[in-house]
TORVOTOR-697165 format. One record per residue (C-alpha): x, y, z; residue number from 1. Coordinates in steps of 0.2 Angstrom, whole numbers, plus 2048, in hexadecimal, padded with zeros to 3 digits. Example, Ala and Ser with C-alpha at 12.3 -4.5 7.8 and 13.67 -1.06 7.14 Angstrom:
BEGIN
<u: 83E v: 7EA w: 827 k: 1>
<u: 844 v: 7FB w: 824 k: 2>
***
This chain:
BEGIN
<u: 557 v: 428 w: 932 k: 1>
<u: 54A v: 435 w: 938 k: 2>
<u: 538 v: 42F w: 93B k: 3>
<u: 52C v: 43C w: 936 k: 4>
<u: 52F v: 44E w: 931 k: 5>
<u: 53B v: 457 w: 93C k: 6>
<u: 541 v: 46A w: 93A k: 7>
<u: 552 v: 46F w: 940 k: 8>
<u: 551 v: 481 w: 945 k: 9>
<u: 55E v: 48C w: 94E k: 10>
<u: 558 v: 494 w: 95F k: 11>
<u: 55A v: 4A5 w: 957 k: 12>
<u: 54F v: 4A0 w: 948 k: 13>
<u: 542 v: 498 w: 953 k: 14>
<u: 541 v: 4A7 w: 95E k: 15>
<u: 53E v: 4B2 w: 94F k: 16>
<u: 531 v: 4A6 w: 948 k: 17>
<u: 528 v: 4A6 w: 959 k: 18>
<u: 529 v: 4B9 w: 95A k: 19>
<u: 520 v: 4BA w: 949 k: 20>
<u: 512 v: 4AE w: 94F k: 21>
<u: 510 v: 4B8 w: 95F k: 22>
<u: 50D v: 4C8 w: 954 k: 23>
<u: 501 v: 4BE w: 949 k: 24>
<u: 4F7 v: 4B8 w: 958 k: 25>
<u: 4F7 v: 4CA w: 960 k: 26>
<u: 4F1 v: 4D1 w: 94F k: 27>
<u: 4E3 v: 4C4 w: 94F k: 28>
<u: 4DE v: 4C8 w: 961 k: 29>
<u: 4DD v: 4DB w: 95D k: 30>
<u: 4D2 v: 4D7 w: 94E k: 31>
<u: 4C6 v: 4CE w: 959 k: 32>
<u: 4C6 v: 4DC w: 966 k: 33>
<u: 4C2 v: 4E9 w: 958 k: 34>
<u: 4B5 v: 4DD w: 951 k: 35>
<u: 4AD v: 4DD w: 962 k: 36>
<u: 4AD v: 4F0 w: 963 k: 37>
<u: 4A4 v: 4F2 w: 952 k: 38>
<u: 493 v: 4FA w: 952 k: 39>
<u: 484 v: 4F7 w: 946 k: 40>
<u: 489 v: 507 w: 93D k: 41>
<u: 49A v: 4FF w: 939 k: 42>
<u: 492 v: 4EF w: 932 k: 43>
<u: 493 v: 4ED w: 91F k: 44>
<u: 487 v: 4E1 w: 918 k: 45>
<u: 494 v: 4D3 w: 914 k: 46>
<u: 49B v: 4D4 w: 926 k: 47>
<u: 48E v: 4D3 w: 933 k: 48>
<u: 491 v: 4D6 w: 945 k: 49>
<u: 496 v: 4C7 w: 94F k: 50>
<u: 490 v: 4C3 w: 961 k: 51>
<u: 49B v: 4CA w: 96F k: 52>
<u: 49F v: 4B9 w: 976 k: 53>
<u: 4A6 v: 4B3 w: 966 k: 54>
<u: 4B1 v: 4C2 w: 964 k: 55>
<u: 4B7 v: 4C1 w: 977 k: 56>
<u: 4BB v: 4AE w: 975 k: 57>
<u: 4C5 v: 4B0 w: 965 k: 58>
<u: 4CF v: 4BF w: 96C k: 59>
<u: 4D2 v: 4B5 w: 97C k: 60>
<u: 4D7 v: 4A6 w: 972 k: 61>
<u: 4E4 v: 4B0 w: 968 k: 62>
<u: 4EB v: 4B9 w: 977 k: 63>
<u: 4ED v: 4A8 w: 980 k: 64>
<u: 4F6 v: 4A1 w: 971 k: 65>
<u: 502 v: 4B0 w: 970 k: 66>
<u: 505 v: 4AE w: 983 k: 67>
<u: 509 v: 49B w: 981 k: 68>
<u: 515 v: 49F w: 973 k: 69>
<u: 51D v: 4AD w: 97C k: 70>
<u: 521 v: 4A1 w: 98A k: 71>
<u: 529 v: 495 w: 97F k: 72>
<u: 533 v: 4A2 w: 976 k: 73>
<u: 539 v: 4A9 w: 986 k: 74>
<u: 540 v: 498 w: 98A k: 75>
<u: 549 v: 495 w: 97A k: 76>
<u: 55C v: 495 w: 97B k: 77>
<u: 562 v: 49F w: 96B k: 78>
<u: 573 v: 496 w: 96C k: 79>
<u: 56B v: 484 w: 969 k: 80>
<u: 564 v: 47B w: 95A k: 81>
<u: 553 v: 474 w: 95C k: 82>
<u: 54C v: 465 w: 952 k: 83>
<u: 539 v: 466 w: 952 k: 84>
<u: 52C v: 459 w: 94D k: 85>
<u: 51A v: 45A w: 94A k: 86>
<u: 517 v: 455 w: 95C k: 87>
<u: 51F v: 466 w: 960 k: 88>
<u: 511 v: 46F w: 957 k: 89>
<u: 51E v: 477 w: 94A k: 90>
<u: 50F v: 47B w: 940 k: 91>
<u: 50E v: 48A w: 94B k: 92>
<u: 51E v: 490 w: 943 k: 93>
<u: 518 v: 48F w: 931 k: 94>
<u: 512 v: 49F w: 928 k: 95>
<u: 500 v: 4A4 w: 92A k: 96>
<u: 4F3 v: 49C w: 91E k: 97>
<u: 4EC v: 4A7 w: 910 k: 98>
<u: 4DB v: 4AE w: 914 k: 99>
<u: 4D2 v: 4A3 w: 907 k: 100>
<u: 4D9 v: 493 w: 90E k: 101>
<u: 4D4 v: 497 w: 920 k: 102>
<u: 4C2 v: 49B w: 919 k: 103>
<u: 4C2 v: 48A w: 90F k: 104>
<u: 4C7 v: 481 w: 91F k: 105>
<u: 4BA v: 48A w: 929 k: 106>
<u: 4AC v: 486 w: 91D k: 107>
<u: 4B2 v: 474 w: 91C k: 108>
<u: 4B1 v: 473 w: 92F k: 109>
<u: 4A0 v: 47C w: 930 k: 110>
<u: 498 v: 471 w: 922 k: 111>
<u: 49E v: 461 w: 92B k: 112>
<u: 495 v: 467 w: 93A k: 113>
<u: 485 v: 46B w: 930 k: 114>
<u: 486 v: 45A w: 927 k: 115>
<u: 487 v: 451 w: 938 k: 116>
<u: 479 v: 45B w: 93F k: 117>
<u: 46E v: 456 w: 92F k: 118>
<u: 473 v: 444 w: 931 k: 119>
<u: 46C v: 443 w: 943 k: 120>
<u: 459 v: 442 w: 946 k: 121>
<u: 456 v: 454 w: 94B k: 122>
<u: 445 v: 458 w: 953 k: 123>
<u: 439 v: 461 w: 947 k: 124>
<u: 439 v: 471 w: 950 k: 125>
<u: 44C v: 473 w: 94F k: 126>
<u: 44B v: 46F w: 93D k: 127>
<u: 43E v: 47C w: 93B k: 128>
<u: 447 v: 489 w: 944 k: 129>
<u: 457 v: 486 w: 93A k: 130>
<u: 44C v: 486 w: 92A k: 131>
<u: 444 v: 497 w: 930 k: 132>
<u: 454 v: 49F w: 92F k: 133>
<u: 455 v: 49B w: 91C k: 134>
<u: 442 v: 49C w: 918 k: 135>
<u: 435 v: 4A9 w: 919 k: 136>
<u: 42B v: 4A9 w: 92A k: 137>
<u: 41A v: 4AB w: 922 k: 138>
<u: 418 v: 499 w: 91C k: 139>
<u: 421 v: 489 w: 91D k: 140>
<u: 420 v: 47A w: 911 k: 141>
<u: 41B v: 46B w: 91B k: 142>
<u: 416 v: 459 w: 916 k: 143>
<u: 403 v: 45D w: 916 k: 144>
<u: 405 v: 46E w: 90C k: 145>
<u: 408 v: 480 w: 912 k: 146>
<u: 408 v: 483 w: 924 k: 147>
<u: 407 v: 494 w: 92C k: 148>
<u: 415 v: 49A w: 938 k: 149>
<u: 40A v: 496 w: 947 k: 150>
<u: 405 v: 485 w: 941 k: 151>
<u: 417 v: 480 w: 93E k: 152>
<u: 41C v: 485 w: 94F k: 153>
<u: 40E v: 47B w: 957 k: 154>
<u: 416 v: 46B w: 951 k: 155>
<u: 412 v: 45C w: 946 k: 156>
<u: 400 v: 456 w: 945 k: 157>
<u: 3FD v: 447 w: 94F k: 158>
<u: 3EE v: 443 w: 944 k: 159>
<u: 3F2 v: 441 w: 932 k: 160>
<u: 3E0 v: 440 w: 92C k: 161>
<u: 3D9 v: 44E w: 922 k: 162>
<u: 3CC v: 454 w: 930 k: 163>
<u: 3D7 v: 463 w: 933 k: 164>
<u: 3D8 v: 460 w: 945 k: 165>
<u: 3E9 v: 461 w: 94F k: 166>
<u: 3E2 v: 456 w: 95D k: 167>
<u: 3E5 v: 444 w: 95E k: 168>
<u: 3D6 v: 439 w: 95A k: 169>
<u: 3CB v: 434 w: 969 k: 170>
<u: 3CD v: 422 w: 96F k: 171>
***
């Protein structure tokens, strides 16, 4: 009896699968390098430019994965048969995910992070700054009515009375 999922693959087939994965990672690295070289003139509305550090990091990540897999491939004996389990990361040998699935997984990871951030007690300024990315900067809806941009940045009122003063009451 075999515990868990095991794949039995010939050395030759394993090398071939690894070669395909190496090519895929190299293409992804090239994509991120091209992305980094894009100029504002080459920016369609639906594909904004990404920060250089993101492009650099992604390109390096894909290059590193390709190098790791090359190392493994170079040490495969084509005359042997290999039995791989999940602990061997055989998922790396599976075909690429369709683009829509990758997008769904990305959105799920991103939304989990946003939900976690919302569940924390975030200081009001951070909340405002994130809200400012979605809302017009001319006014912000607060608990006491409409605040100007400068009023919103100055912080919450320490006196909730209606005297209009932002100073705490004198003791």
